[in-house]
C-alpha positions in Angstrom: -10.7 20.8 11.7 -10.0 17.4 13.8 -6.1 16.3 14.0 -6.8 13.0 12.1 -7.7 15.5 9.0 -4.9 17.9 9.7 -2.7 14.8 9.6 -4.5 13.2 6.4 -3.9 16.6 4.5 -0.2 16.9 5.6 0.5 13.5 4.6 1.5 13.7 1.0 4.1 16.2 1.4 5.5 13.8 4.7 5.4 10.5 3.4 8.2 9.2 2.4 10.4 10.3 4.9 11.6 6.8 6.5 12.0 6.2 10.2 15.3 4.1 10.1 15.9 3.8 14.1 14.6 0.2 14.5 15.8 -1.2 11.4 19.4 0.6 11.9 19.0 -1.1 15.9 18.1 -4.8 14.7 19.5 -5.3 10.8 22.5 -2.8 10.4 25.7 -4.4 9.9 23.8 -8.0 9.5 24.9 -9.6 6.2 22.5 -9.9 3.4 19.7 -8.3 5.0 16.9 -6.9 2.4 13.9 -5.3 2.9 10.6 -5.1 1.2 8.0 -2.3 1.5 4.3 -2.7 1.4 1.1 -1.3 2.9 -0.2 -4.6 4.4 1.3 -7.7 6.4 1.7 -9.1 2.9 4.5 -8.9 -0.1 3.9 -6.6 -3.1 4.4 -8.6 -6.2 2.5 -6.4 -8.7 4.7 -5.3 -11.8 1.8 -2.7 -12.4 1.8 1.1 -11.7 -1.8 1.4 -11.6 -2.7 0.7 -15.2 1.2 0.6 -16.4 3.4 -2.4 -16.5 7.2 -1.7 -15.6 8.4 -4.5 -14.2 8.0 -8.3 -13.9 6.1 -9.8 -11.3 8.6 -10.2 -8.4 9.4 -8.5 -4.9 11.2 -5.4 -4.8 13.9 -5.5 -2.1 16.4 -2.6 -1.0 19.4 -3.6 1.0 19.7 -2.6 4.4 22.4 -0.1 3.8 20.7 1.7 1.1 17.9 2.6 3.3 19.8 3.4 6.3 22.2 5.7 4.0 18.6 7.2 2.6 19.3 6.5 -1.2 15.2 4.9 -1.5 12.2 5.9 0.0 8.8 5.1 0.0 5.3 6.5 0.9 4.5 3.2 2.4 3.7 1.8 6.1 6.0 -1.1 6.3 9.6 -2.5 5.6 9.6 -6.6 5.3 13.0 -7.8 6.2 14.3 -10.8 4.8 17.0 -13.0 3.5 17.3 -14.3 0.2 18.6 -18.3 -0.6 18.1 -19.2 -4.2 16.8 -22.6 -4.5 17.0 -22.3 -8.3 18.2 -20.4 -11.3 20.8 -17.3 -10.9 20.9 -14.2 -9.4 22.7 -11.3 -11.8 24.4 -9.6 -8.6 25.1 -6.4 -10.9 22.9 -6.0 -14.2 25.8 -4.3 -15.5 27.7 -7.3 -15.9 25.3 -9.0 -17.8 27.0 -8.9 -21.3 26.5 -8.9 -24.9 27.3 -12.8 -25.2 24.5 -13.4 -22.4 22.0 -11.1 -24.4 22.8 -13.3 -27.6 22.4 -16.6 -25.7 19.3 -15.3 -24.1 17.9 -14.2 -27.3 18.9 -17.9 -28.9 16.4 -19.5 -25.4 14.0 -17.5 -26.3 13.4 -18.1 -30.0 13.4 -21.6 -28.9 10.6 -21.4 -26.3 7.4 -23.4 -27.8 5.1 -20.4 -26.4 6.6 -17.7 -28.3 5.6 -16.6 -31.3 9.4 -16.4 -33.7 8.2 -13.7 -35.7 6.7 -11.6 -33.3 10.3 -12.3 -31.0 12.3 -11.1 -34.5 10.2 -7.5 -34.6 10.9 -6.8 -31.0 14.5 -7.3 -31.3 15.0 -5.4 -34.2 13.0 -2.5 -32.8 15.1 -2.8 -29.4 18.7 -3.3 -31.2 17.7 -0.1 -33.3 17.0 2.3 -30.1 20.4 4.1 -29.8 19.2 5.1 -26.3 20.2 1.5 -25.1 23.5 1.6 -24.0 23.5 -1.6 -21.9 23.0 -5.3 -22.6 20.9 -6.0 -19.8 18.7 -3.1 -21.0 17.8 -4.4 -24.3 17.0 -8.1 -22.8 15.0 -6.2 -20.3 13.0 -4.4 -23.0 12.7 -7.4 -25.6 11.0 -8.9 -22.6 8.9 -6.3 -21.6 7.4 -5.5 -25.2 6.7 -9.3 -25.4 4.8 -8.9 -21.8 2.6 -5.7 -23.0 0.1 -6.9 -25.3 -0.7 -9.8 -22.4 -2.6 -7.1 -20.6 -2.9 -7.9 -17.0 -1.4 -10.7 -16.7 1.5 -9.0 -18.7 3.5 -8.9 -15.4 3.2 -12.9 -14.7 4.1 -13.7 -18.3 7.0 -11.8 -17.9 8.3 -13.3 -15.1 7.4 -16.6 -16.7 10.2 -15.7 -19.5 12.9 -14.5 -16.7 12.3 -17.9 -14.8 12.3 -19.9 -18.2 15.6 -18.1 -18.6 16.7 -19.6 -15.5 17.4 -16.0 -13.5 16.2 -16.0 -10.0 17.0 -12.3 -9.5 18.2 -9.3 -10.9 20.2 -6.8 -8.8 20.6 -2.7 -9.8 23.1 -2.0 -6.7 24.0 0.7 -8.0 21.0 2.6 -9.1 21.7 3.0 -12.9 17.9 2.5 -13.2 16.9 0.3 -16.1 14.6 -1.5 -13.7 12.7 1.6 -12.6 11.9 5.0 -13.4 14.2 6.8 -10.7 17.7 5.9 -10.3 17.6 3.8 -6.9 19.5 1.1 -6.0 16.8 -2.2 -6.3 16.9 -5.9 -6.4 14.0 -8.0 -7.8 13.6 -11.7 -6.7 11.1 -13.6 -8.6 10.5 -17.0 -6.9 8.5 -16.5 -3.0 10.4 -19.7 -2.0 13.9 -17.7 -2.1 12.7 -15.4 0.3 12.7 -15.8 4.3 11.1 -12.7 6.0 11.9 -12.4 9.8 10.5 -9.0 10.7 7.4 -6.3 9.6 8.8 -3.0 10.7 6.6 0.5 10.5 9.1 2.7 9.0 6.7 5.9 8.3 8.5 8.8 10.4 5.2 11.2 10.2 2.3 9.1 9.1 1.0 6.4 10.9 -1.0 3.4 9.8 -4.5 3.6 11.6 -5.9 0.2 10.4 -6.8 -1.8 13.3 -6.9 -5.1 11.2 -3.3 -4.6 9.5 -2.1 -3.4 12.5 -3.3 -6.7 14.2 -1.8 -8.8 11.1 1.4 -7.4 11.4 1.8 -8.2 15.1 0.6 -11.3 14.5 3.2 -12.3 12.2 5.9 -10.7 14.4 5.1 -12.8 17.2 5.0 -16.2 15.3 8.4 -15.0 13.6 9.9 -13.9 17.2 12.1 -17.2 16.9 13.4 -16.8 13.4 14.0 -13.3 14.2 16.4 -13.6 17.1 18.7 -15.6 15.0 19.5 -12.8 12.9 18.7 -9.6 14.9 21.6 -8.0 17.0 18.7 -7.5 19.9 16.6 -10.3 20.9 13.3 -8.7 20.3 11.1 -11.3 23.3 10.3 -8.6 25.5 10.3 -5.2 23.7 8.7 -6.2 20.1 5.1 -5.2 21.0 6.4 -2.3 23.3 8.5 -0.9 20.3 5.6 -1.5 17.8 3.2 0.3 19.9 5.6 3.7 20.1 6.1 3.5 16.5 2.4 2.7 15.2 -1.2 4.6 16.5 -3.6 2.1 17.6 
């Protein structure tokens, strides 16, 4: 068996072990630095896991501290290093602080939206409010919007995001990982507006597996070269002289 075939065979057991050396060297200790995972030079906004709707159309972000501390994992190849600056709307910095009063107010706003069928909304609210498993107010509004979005099929994640944006929210942060916004209890943040995100870097993050798609690798390197000035305003170490060398060491061409 060829070495590449052996590598592919072993990949599922090794995938998810994040190589944090480059992230630590450049960004650990910097304030408000987040990382979004993807398998290409582009960010992944989809709210579907296969055919299942699991979240709104949004970017999933993880704080640099949580990644260095091994509180999150992924089988994806790249980490997009970014900061968030809201231009419109409110970010809930800790979803545990979302109150029953917030829930009541948001239901009133949803009920006044002209594109929402009021009877459908009331039926959903009744189901959610009578579910004894929901202990947090945020969990209730999350599931109200999810249930309203499920009948929209392949457009469900974007419909869900529309509800959130019309409630004037720009992001939800689950910094303690209580698990409402994901099936695993891991710290995760969701940001809904593309214009609120500034990406500084794309770092290969897998320790045991490597991207062998030459086209994707080239696109990642091009974006990183274009972002050098922006990145060097944030990174602890200047990357002009060693960025390509660093990438070549981590990614197999």
